[in-house]
TIROMAR-94273 format. One record per residue (C-alpha): residue number from 1; residue in three letters; x, y, z. Coordinates in pm, whole numbers. Each point is the difference from the previous one (the first is absolute). Layout:
BEGIN
+-----+------+--------+--------+--------+
:  nr : rest :   east :  north :     up :
+-----+------+--------+--------+--------+
: NUM :  Ala :      X :      Y :      Z :
...
+-----+------+--------+--------+--------+
END
This chain:
BEGIN
+-----+------+--------+--------+--------+
:  nr : rest :   east :  north :     up :
+-----+------+--------+--------+--------+
:   1 :  Met :  -3556 :   6565 :  11776 :
:   2 :  Gln :    -61 :     57 :   -335 :
:   3 :  Thr :   -389 :     24 :    -84 :
:   4 :  Val :    -74 :   -288 :   -229 :
:   5 :  Thr :   -237 :     88 :   -316 :
:   6 :  Met :   -291 :   -222 :   -118 :
:   7 :  Ser :     74 :     61 :   -376 :
:   8 :  Gln :    278 :   -218 :    -74 :
:   9 :  Pro :    -27 :   -361 :   -114 :
:  10 :  Pro :    -41 :   -255 :    277 :
:  11 :  Val :    341 :    -96 :    135 :
:  12 :  Phe :   -159 :   -372 :     60 :
:  13 :  Asp :   -262 :    -40 :   -274 :
:  14 :  Lys :    -93 :   -342 :    119 :
:  15 :  Pro :   -303 :   -151 :    206 :
:  16 :  Lys :     56 :    108 :    329 :
:  17 :  Val :   -144 :    -78 :    425 :
:  18 :  Glu :    -94 :    269 :    183 :
:  19 :  Leu :   -146 :    -64 :    358 :
:  20 :  His :     46 :    335 :    186 :
:  21 :  Val :   -226 :    279 :   -159 :
:  22 :  His :   -242 :    185 :    224 :
:  23 :  Leu :   -337 :     11 :   -235 :
:  24 :  Asp :    -66 :    374 :    208 :
:  25 :  Gly :    339 :    117 :   -114 :
:  26 :  Ala :    -55 :    -85 :   -343 :
:  27 :  Ile :   -324 :    189 :   -116 :
:  28 :  Lys :     26 :    189 :   -353 :
:  29 :  Leu :     16 :    399 :     65 :
:  30 :  Glu :   -315 :     34 :   -237 :
:  31 :  Thr :   -196 :   -226 :    182 :
:  32 :  Ile :     16 :    170 :    276 :
:  33 :  Leu :    -60 :    354 :   -133 :
:  34 :  Tyr :   -249 :   -156 :   -108 :
:  35 :  Tyr :   -189 :   -155 :    293 :
:  36 :  Ala :    101 :    310 :    177 :
:  37 :  Lys :   -194 :    208 :   -203 :
:  38 :  Lys :   -304 :   -247 :    -43 :
:  39 :  Arg :    -32 :     46 :    402 :
:  40 :  Gly :     96 :    368 :     50 :
:  41 :  Ile :    320 :   -112 :    189 :
:  42 :  Pro :    270 :    241 :     25 :
:  43 :  Leu :    336 :    -78 :   -133 :
:  44 :  Pro :    304 :    207 :     31 :
:  45 :  Ala :    -17 :     24 :   -365 :
:  46 :  Asn :   -152 :      4 :   -303 :
:  47 :  Thr :    201 :   -171 :   -277 :
:  48 :  Val :    176 :   -288 :    -48 :
:  49 :  Glu :    370 :    136 :    -13 :
:  50 :  Glu :   -117 :    254 :    340 :
:  51 :  Leu :   -127 :   -277 :    178 :
:  52 :  Arg :    325 :   -238 :   -116 :
:  53 :  Asp :    171 :    241 :    180 :
:  54 :  Ile :   -142 :     45 :    308 :
:  55 :  Ile :    -31 :   -417 :     32 :
:  56 :  Gly :    253 :   -123 :   -144 :
:  57 :  Met :    383 :     48 :    146 :
:  58 :  Asp :    324 :     50 :   -148 :
:  59 :  Glu :    232 :     32 :    274 :
:  60 :  Pro :    -29 :   -215 :    326 :
:  61 :  Leu :   -208 :     76 :    313 :
:  62 :  Ser :    -98 :   -171 :    321 :
:  63 :  Leu :   -146 :   -308 :    -20 :
:  64 :  Pro :   -319 :    198 :    215 :
:  65 :  Gly :     40 :    266 :   -243 :
:  66 :  Phe :    -27 :   -216 :   -332 :
:  67 :  Leu :   -343 :   -147 :    219 :
:  68 :  Ala :   -144 :    310 :     12 :
:  69 :  Lys :    -55 :     46 :   -338 :
:  70 :  Phe :   -239 :   -235 :    -47 :
:  71 :  Gly :   -237 :    257 :    219 :
:  72 :  Tyr :     32 :    199 :   -330 :
:  73 :  Tyr :   -228 :   -195 :   -251 :
:  74 :  Met :    -80 :   -344 :    245 :
:  75 :  Pro :   -403 :    252 :     55 :
:  76 :  Ala :    -69 :    -10 :   -334 :
:  77 :  Ile :     48 :   -369 :    -35 :
:  78 :  Ala :   -114 :   -149 :    304 :
:  79 :  Gly :   -341 :    -69 :     82 :
:  80 :  Asp :   -119 :      2 :   -416 :
:  81 :  Arg :    -83 :   -320 :   -128 :
:  82 :  Glu :     62 :     54 :   -348 :
:  83 :  Ala :    360 :    160 :     89 :
:  84 :  Ile :     53 :   -276 :    168 :
:  85 :  Lys :   -104 :   -281 :   -243 :
:  86 :  Arg :    195 :    218 :   -295 :
:  87 :  Met :    337 :     80 :    205 :
:  88 :  Ala :     42 :   -393 :    -14 :
:  89 :  Tyr :   -103 :    -65 :   -327 :
:  90 :  Glu :    236 :    271 :   -156 :
:  91 :  Phe :    274 :   -135 :    220 :
:  92 :  Val :    -10 :   -349 :   -165 :
:  93 :  Glu :     35 :    222 :   -338 :
:  94 :  Met :    325 :    215 :    165 :
:  95 :  Lys :    161 :   -337 :     49 :
:  96 :  Ala :    -80 :   -117 :   -315 :
:  97 :  Lys :    203 :    222 :   -148 :
:  98 :  Glu :    299 :      8 :    187 :
:  99 :  Gly :     24 :   -410 :   -103 :
: 100 :  Val :   -130 :   -122 :    331 :
: 101 :  Val :   -138 :   -337 :    -36 :
: 102 :  Tyr :    -89 :    -63 :    344 :
: 103 :  Val :    -47 :    224 :    338 :
: 104 :  Glu :    -96 :     37 :    309 :
: 105 :  Val :   -149 :    353 :     83 :
: 106 :  Arg :   -121 :     25 :    376 :
: 107 :  Tyr :   -179 :    302 :    206 :
: 108 :  Ser :   -209 :     61 :    292 :
: 109 :  Pro :   -361 :    -59 :    -57 :
: 110 :  His :    -43 :    239 :    299 :
: 111 :  Leu :    145 :    278 :   -141 :
: 112 :  Leu :   -257 :     25 :   -294 :
: 113 :  Ala :   -320 :    -76 :    190 :
: 114 :  Asn :   -258 :    239 :    187 :
: 115 :  Ser :   -208 :   -238 :    207 :
: 116 :  Lys :     79 :   -251 :    222 :
: 117 :  Val :    356 :    167 :     67 :
: 118 :  Glu :     87 :    204 :    308 :
: 119 :  Pro :    162 :    232 :    -38 :
: 120 :  Val :   -159 :    105 :   -333 :
: 121 :  Pro :    319 :     22 :   -238 :
: 122 :  Trp :     92 :    340 :   -173 :
: 123 :  Asn :   -264 :    258 :    176 :
: 124 :  Gln :   -290 :   -180 :   -191 :
: 125 :  Ala :   -340 :     41 :    114 :
: 126 :  Glu :   -151 :   -348 :    114 :
: 127 :  Gly :   -102 :   -198 :   -340 :
: 128 :  Asp :   -102 :   -350 :    -40 :
: 129 :  Leu :    293 :   -150 :   -176 :
: 130 :  Thr :    154 :   -240 :    224 :
: 131 :  Pro :    332 :   -193 :      3 :
: 132 :  Asp :   -142 :   -302 :   -128 :
: 133 :  Glu :   -181 :    146 :   -259 :
: 134 :  Val :    328 :    179 :   -146 :
: 135 :  Val :    138 :   -307 :     -4 :
: 136 :  Phe :   -276 :   -184 :   -207 :
: 137 :  Leu :     69 :    348 :   -230 :
: 138 :  Ile :    340 :    -41 :      3 :
: 139 :  Ser :    -15 :   -358 :   -127 :
: 140 :  Gln :   -227 :     62 :   -280 :
: 141 :  Gly :    168 :    257 :    -80 :
: 142 :  Leu :    356 :   -203 :    -62 :
: 143 :  Gln :   -223 :   -279 :   -154 :
: 144 :  Glu :    -81 :    188 :   -253 :
: 145 :  Gly :    372 :    141 :    -53 :
: 146 :  Glu :    144 :   -339 :    -11 :
: 147 :  Arg :   -248 :   -112 :   -237 :
: 148 :  Asp :      1 :    315 :   -238 :
: 149 :  Phe :    395 :     72 :     30 :
: 150 :  Asn :    122 :   -403 :    -13 :
: 151 :  Val :    213 :     70 :    415 :
: 152 :  Lys :    -29 :   -203 :    234 :
: 153 :  Val :   -114 :    201 :    313 :
: 154 :  Arg :    -47 :   -118 :    354 :
: 155 :  Ser :     -1 :    246 :    330 :
: 156 :  Ile :     78 :     57 :    357 :
: 157 :  Leu :   -209 :    173 :    271 :
: 158 :  Cys :    220 :    225 :    213 :
: 159 :  Cys :    -40 :     64 :    361 :
: 160 :  Val :     97 :    311 :    133 :
: 161 :  Arg :    279 :     30 :    247 :
: 162 :  His :   -159 :    291 :    175 :
: 163 :  Met :   -347 :   -131 :    -22 :
: 164 :  Pro :     23 :   -378 :    171 :
: 165 :  Asn :   -364 :     19 :     53 :
: 166 :  Trp :   -117 :   -107 :   -343 :
: 167 :  Ser :    277 :   -199 :    -38 :
: 168 :  Pro :   -270 :   -365 :    160 :
: 169 :  Glu :   -187 :    105 :   -261 :
: 170 :  Val :    226 :     17 :   -294 :
: 171 :  Val :    105 :   -368 :     50 :
: 172 :  Glu :   -359 :    -69 :      0 :
: 173 :  Leu :    -64 :    194 :   -348 :
: 174 :  Cys :    370 :   -190 :    -91 :
: 175 :  Lys :   -247 :   -340 :     42 :
: 176 :  Lys :   -315 :    101 :   -195 :
: 177 :  Tyr :    164 :    110 :   -270 :
: 178 :  Arg :    266 :   -255 :    -34 :
: 179 :  Gln :   -156 :   -136 :   -311 :
: 180 :  Gln :    -77 :    348 :   -118 :
: 181 :  Met :    407 :    133 :   -136 :
: 182 :  Val :     79 :     53 :    411 :
: 183 :  Val :    308 :   -267 :     59 :
: 184 :  Ala :    162 :    206 :    372 :
: 185 :  Ile :    -11 :    242 :    235 :
: 186 :  Asp :    250 :    254 :     79 :
: 187 :  Leu :    128 :    264 :    301 :
: 188 :  Ala :     61 :    365 :   -196 :
: 189 :  Gly :     36 :    340 :    154 :
: 190 :  Asp :    265 :    208 :    213 :
: 191 :  Glu :    225 :   -237 :     87 :
: 192 :  Thr :    152 :    246 :    282 :
: 193 :  Ile :   -301 :    -46 :    197 :
: 194 :  Glu :    156 :   -163 :    314 :
: 195 :  Asp :    -68 :   -355 :     25 :
: 196 :  Ser :   -250 :      2 :   -237 :
: 197 :  Ser :     63 :   -361 :   -167 :
: 198 :  Leu :    -89 :   -117 :    348 :
: 199 :  Phe :   -388 :    152 :     80 :
: 200 :  Pro :   -227 :   -241 :    113 :
: 201 :  Gly :   -238 :     51 :   -330 :
: 202 :  His :    275 :    -48 :   -254 :
: 203 :  Ile :    150 :   -324 :    226 :
: 204 :  Gln :   -361 :   -132 :      7 :
: 205 :  Ala :    -60 :     93 :   -394 :
: 206 :  Tyr :    334 :   -244 :    -98 :
: 207 :  Glu :    -51 :   -295 :    219 :
: 208 :  Glu :   -380 :     -5 :   -133 :
: 209 :  Ala :    215 :      6 :   -337 :
: 210 :  Val :    217 :   -243 :     78 :
: 211 :  Lys :   -254 :   -225 :    156 :
: 212 :  Ser :   -241 :     22 :   -340 :
: 213 :  Gly :    285 :    -16 :   -253 :
: 214 :  Ile :     21 :    336 :    -91 :
: 215 :  His :    327 :    130 :   -121 :
: 216 :  Arg :    192 :    261 :    117 :
: 217 :  Thr :    192 :    317 :    -47 :
: 218 :  Val :    151 :    245 :    202 :
: 219 :  His :    118 :    397 :    -56 :
: 220 :  Ala :    296 :    -22 :    222 :
: 221 :  Gly :    371 :     94 :     -1 :
: 222 :  Glu :   -100 :    281 :   -245 :
: 223 :  Val :    127 :    329 :    226 :
: 224 :  Gly :    -57 :   -220 :    336 :
: 225 :  Ser :    259 :   -210 :    123 :
: 226 :  Ala :    123 :   -388 :    -29 :
: 227 :  Glu :   -204 :    -68 :    317 :
: 228 :  Ile :   -344 :    105 :   -208 :
: 229 :  Val :     80 :   -277 :   -265 :
: 230 :  Gln :    128 :   -195 :    318 :
: 231 :  Gln :   -400 :     -3 :    139 :
: 232 :  Ala :    -95 :    -20 :   -373 :
: 233 :  Val :    127 :   -347 :     -3 :
: 234 :  Asp :    -21 :   -125 :    343 :
: 235 :  Val :   -307 :    194 :    139 :
: 236 :  Leu :   -242 :     40 :   -306 :
: 237 :  His :    144 :   -325 :   -196 :
: 238 :  Thr :     29 :    202 :   -322 :
: 239 :  Glu :    104 :   -197 :   -325 :
: 240 :  Arg :    114 :    306 :   -133 :
: 241 :  Ile :    211 :    351 :     61 :
: 242 :  Gly :   -148 :    274 :   -176 :
: 243 :  His :    347 :    192 :      8 :
: 244 :  Gly :    218 :   -139 :    242 :
: 245 :  Tyr :    273 :    195 :    -86 :
: 246 :  His :    104 :     29 :    368 :
: 247 :  Ala :     -4 :   -343 :     60 :
: 248 :  Val :    392 :     -6 :    -98 :
: 249 :  Glu :     73 :    163 :    234 :
: 250 :  Asn :    -47 :   -288 :    262 :
: 251 :  Thr :    243 :   -254 :   -154 :
: 252 :  Ala :   -137 :   -322 :    209 :
: 253 :  Leu :   -373 :    116 :   -119 :
: 254 :  Tyr :    105 :     78 :   -338 :
: 255 :  Asp :    188 :   -312 :    -30 :
: 256 :  Lys :   -272 :   -178 :    122 :
: 257 :  Leu :   -258 :    138 :   -267 :
: 258 :  Leu :    228 :    -95 :   -256 :
: 259 :  Glu :      0 :   -367 :    121 :
: 260 :  Glu :   -357 :     21 :    -24 :
: 261 :  Asn :     -1 :    197 :   -371 :
: 262 :  Met :   -275 :    213 :    171 :
: 263 :  His :   -112 :    221 :   -299 :
: 264 :  Phe :     68 :    422 :     30 :
: 265 :  Glu :   -192 :    195 :   -185 :
: 266 :  Val :    191 :    265 :   -139 :
: 267 :  Cys :    -71 :    336 :    -77 :
: 268 :  Pro :    315 :    161 :   -125 :
: 269 :  Trp :   -143 :    339 :    -97 :
: 270 :  Ser :   -221 :     67 :    272 :
: 271 :  Ser :    267 :    -93 :    270 :
: 272 :  Tyr :    184 :    305 :   -175 :
: 273 :  Leu :   -331 :    256 :     53 :
: 274 :  Thr :    -87 :   -144 :    323 :
: 275 :  Gly :    370 :     32 :    154 :
: 276 :  Ala :    -24 :   -372 :     46 :
: 277 :  Trp :    368 :     -9 :   -114 :
: 278 :  Lys :    241 :    289 :      0 :
: 279 :  Pro :    186 :      9 :   -357 :
: 280 :  Asp :    340 :     56 :    212 :
: 281 :  Thr :    -63 :   -346 :    100 :
: 282 :  Leu :      7 :   -393 :   -162 :
: 283 :  His :   -355 :    -66 :    -73 :
: 284 :  Ala :   -117 :   -313 :    109 :
: 285 :  Val :   -156 :   -146 :   -322 :
: 286 :  Ile :    362 :    -44 :   -102 :
: 287 :  Arg :    132 :   -183 :    305 :
: 288 :  Phe :   -327 :   -236 :    -78 :
: 289 :  Lys :    149 :     -8 :   -410 :
: 290 :  Asp :    319 :    -57 :    157 :
: 291 :  Asp :   -124 :   -317 :    214 :
: 292 :  Lys :   -256 :   -134 :   -237 :
: 293 :  Ala :   -275 :    122 :    243 :
: 294 :  Asn :   -354 :    -81 :    -95 :
: 295 :  Tyr :   -147 :    345 :    -67 :
: 296 :  Ser :   -221 :    196 :   -338 :
: 297 :  Leu :     -6 :    309 :   -108 :
: 298 :  Asn :   -342 :    211 :     53 :
: 299 :  Thr :    -97 :    352 :    -42 :
: 300 :  Asp :   -196 :     87 :    345 :
: 301 :  Asp :   -187 :    311 :    -55 :
: 302 :  Pro :     37 :     78 :   -377 :
: 303 :  Leu :   -250 :    318 :     15 :
: 304 :  Ile :    222 :    156 :    246 :
: 305 :  Phe :    329 :   -114 :   -127 :
: 306 :  Lys :    -94 :    131 :   -334 :
: 307 :  Ser :    114 :   -353 :    -88 :
: 308 :  Thr :    -45 :   -317 :   -187 :
: 309 :  Ile :    149 :   -309 :     30 :
: 310 :  Asp :    273 :     90 :   -287 :
: 311 :  Thr :    144 :    240 :    276 :
: 312 :  Asp :     89 :   -268 :    271 :
: 313 :  Tyr :    183 :   -215 :   -284 :
: 314 :  Arg :    139 :    300 :   -148 :
: 315 :  Met :    156 :    152 :    347 :
: 316 :  Val :    150 :   -331 :    122 :
: 317 :  Lys :    142 :    -62 :   -373 :
: 318 :  Thr :    152 :    284 :    -72 :
: 319 :  Gln :     87 :    124 :    368 :
: 320 :  Met :    111 :   -379 :    162 :
: 321 :  Gly :     73 :   -173 :   -297 :
: 322 :  Phe :   -302 :   -248 :     32 :
: 323 :  Thr :     19 :   -236 :   -336 :
: 324 :  Glu :   -270 :   -119 :   -235 :
: 325 :  Asp :    131 :   -387 :    190 :
: 326 :  Glu :   -100 :    164 :    290 :
: 327 :  Phe :   -311 :    122 :    -74 :
: 328 :  Ile :   -109 :   -354 :   -117 :
: 329 :  Arg :    122 :   -125 :    310 :
: 330 :  Leu :   -208 :    236 :    230 :
: 331 :  Asn :   -325 :    -65 :   -238 :
: 332 :  Ile :      6 :   -342 :     47 :
: 333 :  Asn :     51 :     43 :    380 :
: 334 :  Ala :   -310 :    195 :     -1 :
: 335 :  Ala :   -227 :   -251 :   -162 :
: 336 :  Lys :    161 :   -256 :    243 :
: 337 :  Ser :    -93 :    233 :    276 :
: 338 :  Ser :   -325 :     47 :   -109 :
: 339 :  Phe :   -349 :    -33 :    177 :
: 340 :  Leu :   -158 :   -183 :   -289 :
: 341 :  Pro :    -97 :   -385 :     71 :
: 342 :  Asp :    257 :   -261 :   -119 :
: 343 :  Asn :   -171 :    -61 :   -330 :
: 344 :  Glu :    -31 :    348 :    -87 :
: 345 :  Lys :    377 :     82 :     91 :
: 346 :  Lys :    105 :   -270 :   -204 :
: 347 :  Glu :   -171 :    140 :   -300 :
: 348 :  Leu :    125 :    347 :     72 :
: 349 :  Leu :    358 :   -149 :     -4 :
: 350 :  Asp :    -33 :   -252 :   -296 :
: 351 :  Gln :    -86 :    428 :   -193 :
: 352 :  Leu :    284 :    121 :    158 :
: 353 :  Tyr :    274 :   -258 :   -124 :
: 354 :  Glu :   -157 :    -51 :   -311 :
: 355 :  Ala :     21 :    433 :    -13 :
: 356 :  Tyr :    390 :    -36 :    113 :
: 357 :  Gln :     73 :   -317 :   -225 :
: 358 :  Ile :     64 :   -172 :    303 :
: 359 :  Pro :    -19 :   -401 :     15 :
: 360 :  Gln :   -254 :    -65 :    235 :
: 361 :  Pro :     16 :   -214 :    335 :
: 362 :  Val :    -70 :   -344 :    -62 :
: 363 :  Ser :   -201 :     46 :    336 :
: 364 :  Lys :   -110 :    282 :    172 :
: 365 :  Asp :    134 :   -161 :    323 :
: 366 :  Ser :    343 :    -44 :   -131 :
: 367 :  Pro :     49 :    294 :   -217 :
: 368 :  Ser :    396 :    -83 :     23 :
: 369 :  Val :    -63 :   -272 :   -194 :
: 370 :  Gly :    -39 :      3 :   -386 :
: 371 :  Val :     78 :   -163 :   -342 :
: 372 :  Met :    367 :    -13 :    -82 :
: 373 :  Leu :     99 :    324 :   -234 :
: 374 :  Pro :    282 :    128 :   -228 :
: 375 :  Pro :    304 :    182 :    198 :
: 376 :  Thr :   -136 :    365 :    -70 :
: 377 :  Gln :   -371 :    -77 :     77 :
: 378 :  Gln :     67 :   -207 :    324 :
: 379 :  Ser :    255 :    343 :    112 :
: 380 :  Lys :   -282 :    170 :    -51 :
: 381 :  Arg :   -228 :   -194 :    219 :
: 382 :  Glu :    271 :    -24 :    272 :
: 383 :  Lys :    -38 :    402 :     30 :
: 384 :  Leu :   -312 :     13 :      0 :
: 385 :  Leu :   -177 :   -268 :    263 :
: 386 :  Ile :   -137 :     42 :    297 :
: 387 :  Pro :     91 :   -125 :    300 :
+-----+------+--------+--------+--------+
END
């Protein structure tokens, strides 16, 4: 697999929507170095270049091997109020430079805290930064970034598969901060832990999310089987699927997801580096494209994957034959599948229709109904219509 460089002009130089990116996997290396030095926390390297080589990946690792990368640098950020807020603010700046106009960024509040969390993560000494205050600080940083960089941002709070005891608090934080950037709950972490979707803490949190009107997404079918996707749908009542590549292996399930217009949060470059996709096989995203499925393209963890969102677009264009029309279609689908309230979703869609020079639907309730167009515009519209 050819490594995708970041120096070329973007292959899709139009506004983009990103729905699957981890905040703690999108920190500037300079920021990690700064806070490690300031706090006296040792790192495995002392320069940006050396740290990039140690944290970053060029060749595939297992998913657990990839997850181990976070242990190198998270101690420099976790538990520090200034670092956590700055990380959130700089994330928005990063996305602005990539041409992203709307992003939903996710994180585990507990993995950044050092108080009222059991166990305290990253071998930190117990401090006084709670998961609740982490959400407050990140929301502040994101709001200030939104103001300064003109990118619309919302956040998703993650449950962690091996820590089901944290999950009931995660959904309560989703409820508390639902008017302050937080739009959904997620289940992330090591999918290879057997039946981790069925741990009572996770089920309890997702049941409360349904009851309270909190949107839901779940990492499923990345390296795990189609059965984990089935559990996410049937047990956790997910509205979107993070990755979901192995869903295609169960024809009945995949057909049902297509029929229900389930959204797949696809991360192509990530799927190569985590071993979720083997290059000698057909990537599920090609099936999604050919089947006119509802999906988006996302970076996942750009710090570790040494990537930008252009890396993912370039990969599917150069190696899988994706076209600009498909990029437009998938971004409109991403906006439609976002966890924004309807009025804000309509504003985002209007922004995309204008940028893509596509005639807008007469109403959001009937997107396939529009004004009569000249034949050339009609054919363009037909290709791009979203089911």
